Structure formats: C-alpha cells, structure tokens
FIBARO-842410 format. One record per residue (C-alpha): x, y, z; residue in one letter. Coordinates in steps of 0.5 Angstrom, whole numbers, plus 2048, in hexadecimal, padded with zeros to 3 digits. Example, Ala and Ser with C-alpha at 12.3 -4.5 7.8 and 13.67 -1.06 7.14 Angstrom:
<atoms>
8197F7810A
81B7FE80ES
</atoms>
This chain:
<atoms>
800800800M
806805802L
80A8037FCK
8038047F7W
80180B7F9Y
80980E7FAI
80A80B7F3S
80380E7F0K
8038157F4P
7FE8187EFH
7F98157F4I
7FB8187FAI
7FC81E7F7F
7F581E7F4S
7F281D7FBV
7F78227FEL
7F58277F9I
7ED8267FAA
7EE827802F
7F282D800V
7ED8307FCV
7E782E801L
7EC831806G
7EC838803V
7E5838802V
7E4836809G
7E883C80BF
7E4841808Y
7DD83E80AV
7DE83B811I
7DA83F816P
7DF84381BR
7DD844822D
7E1846828L
7E084082CF
7DB83A82BP
7D483A82DP
7D4837835S
7CE83A838D
7C983583AR
7C2835837P
7BD83A83AQ
7B683B839V
7B384283CA
7AC84383EV
7AA84A83EV
7A384C841V
7A0853842Q
79B855847E
79A85C847P
79986084DG
79B85A852A
7A185A857T
7A7856856A
7A585285CK
79E851859Y
7A184F853V
7A684A856A
7A184785BD
79C846856H
79F84584FT
7A684384FA
7A683E855S
7A083B851V
7A483A84BI
7AA83884EE
7A7832851R
7A583084BE
7AB831847L
7AF82C84CY
7AB82684AT
7AE827843I
7B3822841S
7BB824840G
7B982A845I
7C082D849R
7BD83384CR
7B783784CV
7B783F84FY
7B384584ES
7B484C84FT
7AD850850S
7AD85884FN
7A785C850D
7A285A84AG
7A6854847F
7AA84E849C
7AF84A845T
7B0843847V
7B683F844T
7B6838843A
7BE835842E
7BF82F83FF
7C582A83FH
7C982A838Y
7C6823836S
7BF827835K
7BE82B82ES
7BB83282EI
7B683082AI
7B382A82EE
7B482E835A
7B0834832K
7AB82F830T
7AA82C837D
7AA83383AV
7A4835835A
7A082E837N
7A282F83ES
79F83683EL
79883483BS
79782F841K
797835846I
79383A842Q
78D839847N
79283A84DL
79584184BL
79184884CP
78C849848S
78F850846N
79584E843I
79784F83CM
799849838P
7A084683AP
7A5847835Q
7AB842834I
7B2843832Y
7B883F831E
7BE841834I
7C583E831T
7CC840830S
7C984482AY
7C484882ET
7C984E82FP
7C985382AP
7CE853825V
7CD85A824M
7C9860827V
7C7866823L
7C686D826S
7C1871823I
7C0878825S
7BD87E821P
7C188381EK
7C188A821K
7BC88F81DN
7B988881BS
7B288A81FH
7B2883821L
7B1881828S
7B487A82BV
7AD87882BA
7AC879823D
7B3875822V
7B186F826G
7AA86F822Y
7AE86F81CI
7B386A81EA
7AE865820Q
7AA86681AN
7AF867814Q
7B6866816I
7B586081AK
7B185D814D
7B785F80FE
7BC85B813I
7B8855814L
7B785480DR
7BF85380DT
7C084B80DN
7C584B812A
7C184E817V
7BC84A81CA
7B9850820N
7BA857822V
7B8859829D
7B6861829V
7B7864830F
7B886B833G
7B186D836G
7AE873833F
7A886E830E
7A387382CK
79C87282EE
79587682DV
794878834Q
78D87A837I
78F87E83DQ
78887E841I
787884846D
78488084CN
78088784EN
77D887848K
77B880847L
77788184ES
77488784CS
771883846Y
77087D84BN
775879847L
77A874849S
781872845P
77D86C844Q
77886F840D
77D87383CV
78186C83BI
77A869839S
77886E834A
77F86E830V
77F866830Q
77886682DK
77986C828S
78086B825N
77F864823N
77E86281CD
77A85B81CM
778856817P
770855817L
77084F812G
77084D80BL
76B84F806L
76A849801I
7668487FBN
7668447F5K
76A8487F1N
76F84B7F6M
77284B7FDQ
773852801N
776853808T
77285880CF
77685C811I
774862816L
779867816K
77A86B81CT
78286C81DE
78487381EA
789876818K
78B87C81CS
78C87F823L
786883822D
78187D820E
78387A827L
78288182AK
77A880827N
77987A82AI
77387A82FH
773877836I
76C879837T
76787D833K
769884835D
770882837V
776881832K
77D87F833L
780886832S
77B889838D
77F88483DV
78688383BA
78C886837N
78D881831I
79488182EK
79A87D82CF
79F87C832G
7A4876835I
7A2870839K
7A5871840P
7AC86F83FP
7AF869843N
7B586983EA
7BA86E83BL
7C086E836Y
7C6872834Q
7CA87082FG
7D187482EN
7CF879832G
7C887B82FH
7C1879832Q
7BF87482DA
7BB86E82BI
7BF86782BA
7BF862826L
7C185B828G
7C3857822I
7C384F823Q
7C684A81FR
7C284381DP
7C483D821Y
7CA83A81FG
7CB84181BG
7D284481AA
7D384B81DV
7D784E818L
7D284C813S
7CC84F817T
7D0856818I
7D2856810S
7CB85580EG
7C985B813V
7CF85F811E
7CD85E809K
7C686280AI
7C886780FL
7CA86C809P
7C386B806K
7C086C80DL
7C487280ER
7C2875807A
7BB873809Q
7BA87780FF
7BF87D80FP
7BC880815Q
7BF87A819L
7C687881CN
7C687181BI
7CD86F81FE
7D0868821V
7D0869829A
7D386282AD
7D585C825S
7D9856826Q
7DC85781FK
7E3859821E
7E4855826L
7E284F822V
7E685181CT
7EC853820L
7ED84D824S
7EC84981EN
7F184D81AE
7F684D820N
7F5845821M
7F7844819L
7FD84981AA
7FF845820A
7FE83F81CL
803842817R
80884481CD
80883D81FA
80983A819I
80F83E818I
81283D81FF
81183581ET
814835817S
81A83981AL
81B834820V
81B82F81BI
820832817F
82583381DL
82482C81FF
825829818L
82A82E815A
82782B80FD
82383080AL
82082A806R
81D82780CM
81A82D80ET
81782F808I
814828807I
81182880ES
80E82F80DA
80B82D806L
80782880AS
80482E80FI
7FF83180AP
7FD82B808F
7FB82880FV
7F882F811Y
7F483080AL
7F182880BA
7F082A812T
7EC830810I
7E882C80BA
7E6826810L
7E482C815M
7DF82F810W
7DD82880EI
7DB826815F
7D882D817G
7DE82F81CI
7DE83781CG
7E483C81CF
7E583F823N
7EB840828I
7EA83882BV
7EA835824T
7F0839821L
7F4838828T
7F3831826A
7F683281FI
7FC835822I
7FD830827L
7FD82B822A
80382E81EL
80882A823G
805824822M
80482481AL
80C82681AV
80E82181ED
80B81B81AD
80E81E814A
81581F817I
815818819V
813815813I
81781980FL
81D818813E
81D811813N
81C81180BI
82281580BE
82681080FR
82480B80AH
82680F804F
82D812807F
82F80C80CE
82C806809L
82E809802K
8278077FFK
82480A7F9P
81F8107FAP
81980C7F9M
81B8067FDQ
81D80A803A
81680E803A
813807803I
817804808D
81880A80CG
81180B80DT
80F80480EK
814803813E
811809818V
80A80A815M
80780581AL
80B808820V
80880F81EV
80180C81DL
80280A824G
804810827G
7FE814823T
7F980F826I
7FC81082DA
7FB81782CT
7F481782AS
7F281282FA
7F4817834V
7F081D831I
7EA81982FF
7E7818836P
7E7820836M
7E1820830M
7DD81C835F
7DE81F83CV
7D782283DG
7D582983FG
7D882F83EY
7DF82C83DP
7DD828837E
7D982E834K
7E0832834I
7E582D833F
7E182882ER
7E382D828P
7EA82D82AL
7EB82682BA
7E7824824S
7EC829821T
7F2826824L
7F081F822L
7EE82181BI
7F582581AA
7F981F81EI
7F681A819L
7F781E813V
7FE81F815S
7FF818815Y
7FC81780EF
80081C80BV
80781A80FS
80681380CV
804815805T
80681C803L
80D81C807I
810815803P
80D8187FCI
81181F7FEL
81781C800S
8188187FAI
81881E7F6R
81D8227FBF
82281C7FCL
82381A7F4K
82A81C7F2G
82C81D7FAK
82F8177FBE
83481A7FFK
83281E805E
835825804V
83382B809K
834832807S
83983680AK
83483A80FW
830833810E
837830812S
838836817K
83183581AI
83282E81AN
83982F81EQ
835833823Y
83082F824M
835829825V
83982D82AS
83382D82FW
82F82782DL
83582282DN
837824835P
830824837L
82F81D834K
83581A837N
83381D83EI
82C81983DY
83081383BI
835814841E
82F815846W
82B80E843I
83280A844K
83280D84BD
82B80B84CL
82C804849I
83280284DH
832806853K
82C803856K
82D80785DK
82B80D859I
82580B856R
82080B85DL
82381385EP
821814857V
81A811857N
81981585EI
81B81B85BA
81781B855L
811819859I
81281E85EV
813823858L
80C821855L
80982185CI
80B82985DI
80982A856S
802828857I
80282B85ER
80483285BI
7FE832856I
7F983585BP
7FE83B85CF
7FD83C855T
7F583D856G
7F083A853R
7EB83C84ED
7E583A849L
7E883E843M
7ED844844P
7EB84B843P
7EC84E83CM
7ED85583AD
7E8856834T
7E885D834G
7E185D836I
7DF85F83DA
7D885F840K
7D5862846A
7CF86084AN
7CC86684EI
7C7866853T
7C486D856F
7C086E85CN
7B986B85CS
7B687285CD
7BA875856T
7B5876850S
7B7873849I
7B887A847W
7BD87C84CQ
7C187584BV
7C1878843N
7C487E845N
7C987B84AE
7CB876844L
7CD87C840K
7D287E845K
7D5877845I
7D587783DE
7D987E83DH
7DE87B842Y
7DF87583EI
7E0879838Y
7E587D83BS
7EA87783DL
7EB876835G
7EC870831H
7E486F831V
7E186D82AK
7D986C82CS
7D586C833I
7CE869833S
7CA86A839T
7C486783BA
7BF869841I
7BA864844G
7B685F840T
7B185D83BQ
7AD85783BP
7B0852836G
7B6856834V
7BC852836F
7C1855832T
7C185C835V
7BF85D83CS
7C185E843A
7BC85C848G
7B886184CT
7B786984AP
7BC86A850Q
7C186584CM
7C6867846A
7CB863842N
7D086683EI
7D4863839T
7DB866837V
7DF864831N
7E6867831F
7EB86682CV
7EF85F82CN
7F485E832R
7FA85E82CF
7F886682BD
7F8868832R
7FC869838K
7F786783EE
7F486183FS
7ED86083FL
7ED85E846W
7F1865848Q
7EB869844L
7E6865848E
7E986784ED
7E986F84CK
7E186E84AI
7DF86A850R
7E3870854S
7DF875851Y
7D8872851I
7D9871859H
7DA879859T
7D387A856L
7CD87B85BP
7C787685BN
7CC870859V
7CB86A85DK
7CF865859Y
7D4865854V
7D785F850D
7DC86084BV
7DE85A847F
7E1857841D
7DD85483BY
7DD84D83CG
7DF84D844A
7DB847845T
7DC841840A
7D4840840L
7CF84583FS
7CB841844S
7D0843849I
7CE84A84CK
7D584B84FA
7DC849851N
7DA848858L
7D2847859D
7CF845860T
7C884385FT
7C4843865L
7BD83F865Y
7B783F86AS
7B084086BD
7B184686EN
7B384D86BI
7B5850871E
7B984B873S
7BD84B86CL
7BE85286CN
7C1852873K
7C684C871A
7C785086BG
7C985686EN
7CE852872G
7D184F86CI
7D2855868L
7D685886EN
7DA85286EI
7DB853866L
7DD85A867N
7E385886CN
7E5852868T
7EC853865K
7EC85285DG
7E485585CV
7E485B859K
7DD85C85AS
7D785985DA
7CF85A85CS
7C885785EK
7C3854859S
7BE85885DW
7BD85C863D
7B785D868M
7B7865867D
7B1866861K
7AC86A864I
7A5867863E
79E86A864Y
799866867E
791868867F
78D86386BK
786864869I
78186486FD
77C85F86CK
776862871E
77786986DK
777866866T
771862868A
76E86886AF
76F86B863Y
76D865860D
77386485CT
77985F85DT
78085F85EP
78185D857Y
77D863854D
781867858V
788864856A
78686584EM
78486C84FQ
78B86E853V
78F86984ES
78C86D848A
78E87384AG
79587184DL
79886D848Q
79386D843G
78F86883FQ
78F867838V
789868835A
78A86782DS
78F867828I
79086D823F
79186A81CT
79686C817V
796868811P
79C863810N
79F865817E
79E86281ET
799869820G
79986C826F
79686A82DL
79086E830I
79186F837R
78C87283CV
790875841I
79187B846L
796881844P
79D880847S
79C88684BQ
79688384FQ
79987C850R
7A087E853N
79F87D85BY
79B87985FI
79787F862E
79488085CQ
79087A85CF
78E87B863K
789880860S
78887C85AY
78087B858L
77D874858I
777873854K
77286F858T
76A86E857P
76987385DK
76D87885AG
77587A85AF
779879860V
78087A861S
785874861L
787876869E
78087586BA
78086E869L
78686C86DG
78D86D870N
79486F86DF
79A86C86FS
7A186B86CQ
7A786586DK
7AD86386BA
7AD85D866E
7B385A861P
7B485E85BT
7B3857857V
7B2850859I
7B684B857T
7B5843858R
7B883D857E
7B7835859A
7B083785BL
7B383C860D
7B4844861Y
7BB84585FT
7C084B860Q
7C784B85CD
7CD84F85FI
7D2850859Y
7D985185AG
7DE853854Y
7E5853853R
7EA85584ES
7F085084DT
7F084C854H
7EF845854A
7E8843856V
7EB83E85BS
7EF84385EH
7E984785FI
7E5842862M
7EA840867D
7EA848869N
7E2848869F
7E284286EN
7E7845872K
7E384B873E
7DD847873F
7DF84487AQ
7E184A87CS
7DB84E87BY
7D784787EL
7DB848884H
7D884F886T
7D184E882H
7CF847884K
7C8847882N
7C984B87BF
7C7845877I
7C084287BL
7BF83B87AP
7B983C875N
7BF83E870V
7C383A86CK
7C983C868S
7CD83A862E
7D383C85EQ
7D083C857T
7D5841853G
7DC83E850D
7DE83A855I
7D8835855Q
7D983484DT
7E083484EM
7E082E853A
7DB82A84FD
7DF82B848S
7E682984CM
7E282384ES
7E0821847K
7E7823845M
7EA81E84AA
7E6818848K
7E781A840A
7EF81A842I
7EE813845L
7EB810840I
7F081383BG
7F581083FL
7F280983FV
7F180A837L
7F880C836L
7FB80683AY
7F6801836L
7F9804830V
800803832L
7FF7FC834V
7FC7FB82DA
8017FE829V
8077FB82DF
8047F582FR
8077F5836S
8047F783DW
80A7FA83FT
80D7FF83AD
80780383AP
808805841L
80F80783FA
80C80C83AI
80780F83FM
80C810844V
80D816840A
807819842I
80881B849P
80F81D847L
80B822843S
807825848I
80D82784CI
80E82C846G
80782E845G
80583084CS
80B83484DW
80A838847S
80383A849L
80683D850L
80C84084CI
807843847S
80284584CD
7FD841849K
7F783E84CH
7F583684CM
7EF836848C
7EC832843L
7F083483DP
7F6833842A
7F382C843I
7F282B83BM
7FA82D83BG
7FC82783FF
7F882283BV
7FB825835L
802824838L
80181D83AA
7FF81C832G
80581F830I
80A81D835I
808815834V
80981682DK
81081782EN
811812833S
80E80D82EI
81480E829L
81980D82FI
816807831I
81580482AE
81C806828F
81E80282EI
81A7FC82CK
81D7FD825T
8247FD827Y
8237F782CR
8207F3826E
8277F4822K
82B7F1828G
82C7F782CY
82C7F6834T
8277F9837K
82C7FF83AE
82F7FF833E
828800830A
826805835I
82C809834L
82C80982DE
82580B82DS
826811831V
82C81382CN
828813826I
821815829R
82481B82DT
824820827R
81D81F824P
81A81E82AI
81D82582CM
81B828826M
814826826T
81382882DA
81682F82CF
81382F825G
80C82E829T
80E83382EA
80F83982AV
809837826G
80583982CM
80983F82EI
80384482AP
7FE84082EI
802841835A
803848834L
7FC84A832Q
7FE84C82BW
7F684D829A
7F085082CI
7ED84B831G
7F3846831L
7F3848839E
7EE84283AR
7F383D837L
7FA83F838S
7FA83B83EP
7F983583AL
800837836A
80383983CT
80283283FV
80482F839A
80B833838I
80D83283FG
80B82B83FG
80E829838L
81582C83AI
816829841V
81282383FG
817822839T
81D82383DF
81B81E842L
81881983ES
81E81883AL
821815840V
81C812844Y
81880F83FV
81E80A83CP
820809844F
819807846F
818803840Y
81F7FF842Y
81C7FE849I
8157FB847I
8177F7841T
81B7F0841K
8227EF83ED
</atoms>
C-alpha cells in the first residue's frame, strides 16, 4: 500500500488539493465568533399584571408558574423576578434539552394552569434565552437638532418603520425596541368635571370602547355575490375622538383633554450621550455574529437616507471584538509557524528538511479547516487556539518520518524511492501509536459534560482533526516530497552557514547528551542513589502539586476585551428622570477618560425585552466600548477603578458594580461571588443579606458588592372600610377600578394607523394630578349614593417593601453580589470565609434558622466543572494505558512511557506560579494536552530502545544509544511546540487571556518534563523490565 501510493503521487496530490480547495472556501465561509456558545437553554415566561405590586405578582402569579415548571423533565432550576406590574419566570434546563423542546414543554405547562392564574393578567409571553439572545449590535436612534421631532416620535418611527426594515434582513432574528417614550393617545380626564356630570372614569372608558371599534356585522349572501357588512366607528383623528358622546349631552371633550402623550415610563435609554431609542439586534439561533452585523450595516446608509432627520448610530457592537480577536489569532498562528520553523532549522541545521516540514504545514491546516467546515465547527478563540497547539504535533510527525527517510538515504545508501518507502514504513506504526495515544488523552474531553464540554469540545475536536490530518500528511506527502528533494543529493553536504549553525547546536547538545548518559549510567550502576533520586522526584512532585492552591483557582481567567459594564442602583425614592440626569454626568466623565468608542446606557426594563435592560427604574446598566488593549496604556481594570470611584461620589447612588465584559463564564452566573439566600420570610432574608453585604465589603479582593433588592421601597396602602363601602352601595373592586384608571390609566381602545401598530388610547389623570398620595385622598369616587372622597372610604398607611421580589426553588431569595478585578476566585472565597467567621462572632443571629445560604457564583460552577474534568482525565489516562498496551504488546512498557506525565506536572505547576496565572479550566486542559505531547516523545524513546534490543544490544546499551539518538529530535519537537505556543501564552490576541494558562502550563511542563523524562523514562524502563 505504501509503495503503491508513493509511486503514484497523483492520487495523494489530488486528495490534498481537494482538501486545500475546501479549506480555502471554508476559511471564508466558516462563521466567526469570540467563544463557542456555552449557555444552558433557558425559557422565560413574562406575565404582565397592570397595577399589581411586586409582592402580589410574586405570590399569585410567579409562584404558581414556578411550581408547574418544576414538573418538566430536564429542568435544572426555576427562578423568577417580580416587579410592579409584571414578572419574569425563567426555567433553566440541562444541556441535554434542546431549546425547541424546552419551549414546547413550557408552553404546554402554562396551558395547564391558566385557570389558576389571576383573571386580570395579560396572556403570558414565552421567550427563548440562549447564547444567541444577547444583542450582537445596539443601534441608538435620536432626533437631530432642529428636526422638530420628539424622542417619542423617534420611538414610533423605530417601532413601525425602522424595525421592519431591519427585520427584512435575512441574518436578523429579532429586533427589540427599548427606551420608553411610548407614544399614545391620552384622554386626560378631569375628575371634578366628571363628578359634576355624575360620571366616573369607567363611564369614559366604556364610551370609548363602544364608540371606537370597527365591528364586522356579518355576510350578505345571495345567488350572485357575497359581501361583508361592517360597522365603521373608529376615529380617524383626535377631533373625532373628542366628539364621542359619553351621555346624550356630554362629549369626551367636555370632561377630558385629548392629546398625544407618552406612557408613564419604566425604562429610558441613552446612546452615545444622547436621549435615544435603542434597537437591540439579535442573530438567529446558530447564526454568525458577523453575518448579522454585516447585514445590518449594509442597510444603514439606506435608513439614514430615508430618515435624514434622525441620528442612527451604533452604540454597542461585537463586530470589532470578534473581528480583531480572529485576526489576532491568525496573526498569532503565522508567528507560531515562523517560530516553530526557526526552531526546527536551528536544531536540524538543514534547510532542505526545514522546507519539507514547513511545506506540510499549510496542507495540514487547510485540510483541518476543510473538515471543521464539514463538521460544523466555527472559528473562535478556542478552535483557533487548538490549531496553533496542533502545530508542534504535526511538525513532530513530519520530522520523525523525514529524519528516518534521510537516515536510510545517507547512512544506508538506499535510492530515494526505496529510502522513502523503507524509512516511512519503519516508523509509521510508531508515529501512529503516538497519534492514537495523544488522541486517547484528548478524546474524553469531548464528553466531559456540563460547561467544560461546551468550551473544550470544539478545542478537542479541532485538535483531534489536526492530529489525524497531520499523521495522514506525514506518511503521504512527506515521503513524496523527500523523493523530489533527495534526488541528486547522495552526499549530505551542508552550506557554510548551515554548518556553522550545526556546530553551534552540537556544541551544547552533545555535552547535554553526555550529561544525560552519565546520569543514566550512575542510576543503573550506583544502586545506592536510586532511592534518594526517586524520593527527591516524589518530594518535588508533591511540592509542585501543593503550590497549585497558592496560584489561586478560577473557573475562567478575566480578560480585557475593551468592554466595561457598570450596574448602578440608585436610592429607591429616586425618580427615573433624576436617574436619567445623573447618568448624563456619568457618561460625560467616562468620555473624559479618553479612548471611548461608544456608550450604551439602559435604565429600567420593558417586559419581554432581553437585549437591553437594567431592572427597576432606579437601576441602570452602562456598556462602554473602549479601544482595544493594544491601543491604550491603561488596562480595562484601571479604567473600571476610575469609573467606580467617580460614580460613588454622586448623590442617591446606592450600589455600583463595574466589571469587564465576560466577567462570568456563563450569563446565568450573575457575579463572580454570588451568595444566594433562601427563605419563606422576606424580612429574615433582608437581615441576613445586610450581614453578607457587610462581609463582602470587607473582603479582600472584592472591588464592589451589592444586593439584588432592598427593603426600602415605600409602598402606600389603602385599607377599605367595608362597612362604609356597603353604606354607599359600592364594592372595593369598583373603588379600585376608578382609582386605577386615574393613577396608571386604562387602555380603552386603539387609535388605528394603516399598516402600523397604531397608538394605544389611554384614559388617565393629567400627570400633575397624580404625583402625590395626598392628591388621592380627596379623589372623588362615584357610588350609587353619589360621590364621596377616597379617604372617606378607608385609611391610608405606608410601609417599606422590597424593590423587587426574587424567588428560586419555591422560596423567596436574595442575592448578594461581589465583583473582582483579577484576583483568583478561590483566594477571594478564602478571604470571605475568614470575614464571615469574624462577623458571625460578633453578630451570631444575623442568619436566622429559617434562612439557607448557597454560593452560586463562579465557585459553584468551578467546583462542578473541575470535578467533571478530573473524571475525564482519569478516563483519558486509562484509555492511554490500554492503547499503549495494545501498541507495545506489553503491560510494563506503558508504565515507563506514562511516568513522564507526573514529571511534566512539575514544570506546569511552577510555570503557573512564576507567570502569576491561576489554576482554571484552561490550565487543566493544558495539563491534559501536555500529557499527550510528553507521552508521544516517550513512545519514541521506548520504541528505539526496543528496536536496538532486537538488534542484539544489551538493555543498557540500547537505552544509552536511544538517548544519544533521540535527544536532539525530542528537544527539537519540545522546543518547537513550546515556541509555537508563545503567542497564546503572551496573549497576542484579544480574549486570549482566557486560554493563556493552557499554553503557560504546556510550555513549562514540556520544557521541564522533557529534560527530566530523557533521564527518568529510560531509567524507569530499565528498572521495570527484564533483561
């Protein structure tokens, strides 16, 4: 077979060219992203209940839905947030559940409990939440100066025209409109005039509903035709509305002022310093970030030309982050190829061999990209890192085969064709064994489960593809190319500068080999030193493992993407307009820092909008896009410190959390440290939460701390005296409906605009008559016995209530968040636990028995992920041993090979400490990869020992000769692989901070492990095998 395809290279070249073509096409069409999607599937149910308090919504709506959702298979957790007027109940599923199946199950569950929910709720809305939910782009739309347009006008244009234009773009899944200023027709009633005509707000609402509604009356059918018959009553102008009769003698205009206004806002938006309306643009499920952004960018010039009176700006976008990170990664790949090729040339001092090795690289990479495209693997930092990591392995295969071919050609004096066939045949099974062994270590990472699988499966898949392609290219292309290069070169003649390089390398490699050989001789012959050496290595290994906790542990390392986020909570009595004004000051300060590209600021929330939101009207979220870290001197964390310090100087600010984009690995993890408290008593929760907040504020490494809610929202209550309502022949319900219609208003009808959503017609009091509770004490209520003031029907009181109600696991909850900058989460948790014990010593009862606590931040996912990784590593080691047993047909030889793994851990752990990196999932993956690489080198040592023993050498002679021959190529592949990882370790791409520990571990472990294994692997083989 080998002779057949080497003698007929056209077949191999055809296959490789096909892969090259597919690789080139794939390079341009494979979707690009920053990281692989890793969020668990979630389904959110949004239920609006106008006028209801957060507590009422939580107890009567959210809790009912929660109980039912817990019955769905595959559910992981159910949690809810209830605000005044609406709630959002979120069901989070295990990764095994598809989002379509999850959404269907939630819809079916809701249908079962319709009768158990309050009658006045609006139909529940169901939304998918995945890694594709966050907006890939946020557009800010504001009126230009002198355009005579209000922000409300802009909002209407955005909702009815601009949104539709963007949705016509194929790559766009959804567009959320956010920012308040919802334009509507307001019938501003005068309560005194109503009472003078013996009317109530309900009479006005009823008149509008009955007089502004086109109604189909039926069909006119005869033998020749069929026609519809419609009653037309809808008003086409405000004047027609004004002329609606409430009674025979009273028109709407007699008791109300009818005009365009805005719905009382629960949300506002500022984009790039302007009051604006935001459009949050979402990509389709499985869609590419850049495809969606590109599609929107293409229509922006058209939109700007169509609406010249509007400023249409990009306030937030993932484009530069994704584009720059991918470009940086490709540049890092280029540098890695150059570095590796340079190392190969220095060790070989042979330009011919270096060129042949280098020629194999583009074939391997393009074939890998082709297979990535075929298997649906996208480009991102993780997969591109895998391609860079594979560089050393593919060069290793090529060098082993090429070096053996040249040995057959120059030393054994075989013709080029025969040298290529025999040289390849002699080592191809050994190289295959190394390839399979490396794959065996990596393979379990594809099925580790949970979050680690979502991150490392693309890396492992890409690595496995590259490793297998590398083997194929090495045993096909390398021998074919070597034939061409060896023809006419029967004598190995080096050029002058090749000879100089060779002399230099020999000048330090030969003494190093001699040192290794002498050490091995001493270990073989001086039995007294064996025990001390073994003990020393064991002690060194134990120390190396014990230092890992000193480096700190993380789920994923922090990264400087150039995007900072700020969550700001103002005092609960701060109006949304006051919050809006304070944020303008903050934005002005941020711009003064320089290097700012855009700012997107959201205040409050709108039901059903998940792309742009902040929480209550007293909460704001700011997203700041700075220039990338290569173009500024200050780190993102230094800029965040300045922003945090400034915001703390402002009045009415309660909490400030400033953190980097991607501060937590999953969107469902709310903060680096998140202490979740559970109880059936809200007051107990708040007491415990205040204590935890105090502890966090004193915890070293925590930059800021905040609570999910506070017990400081003033709620006014009106307790009706039922005796008095009975006296006036009315009911509490009738009273509530009249007060509600005046205070929050009631939608009576729709003012229709052809081909647009139209305007809601809201009956409501003028804003100046509904600002203070005192105004409602004298509010006139219509009863069968005449009008009576509200205060005559009951008593007013006030009390403090939570700003929002959060629930999980069928209990009330409160979360206390802690954010870091770059400190290891494990160190922060250690500091937190010390502070907790100290605080508990002086405040023994701050957590009552009815309160449970749990750490649900990074630390929980980290513990779960590391446990899964440990199991996968154990499986990988077992697979590795079994593969080696099959390859070497021995139960003991694999043990000698695998002894290199603990030796490499020594270098890996110390490299983390020296480089100030934390132990994290990428670092663990680095140890896995390191095991695969170091074992591959050990296989070649043991195989050469066995080969020489078969030739009649004694065991000692075979060991010494193997070390003598293999030291140079092993050093070359080790250093070649190590320098190829330098761009990753030094973070030469945006976002590579996340994966740099992987390369750091691999580099340190590879260098130290290689030096140690060249002595200890042969020595260990000597001990455990028979003569």
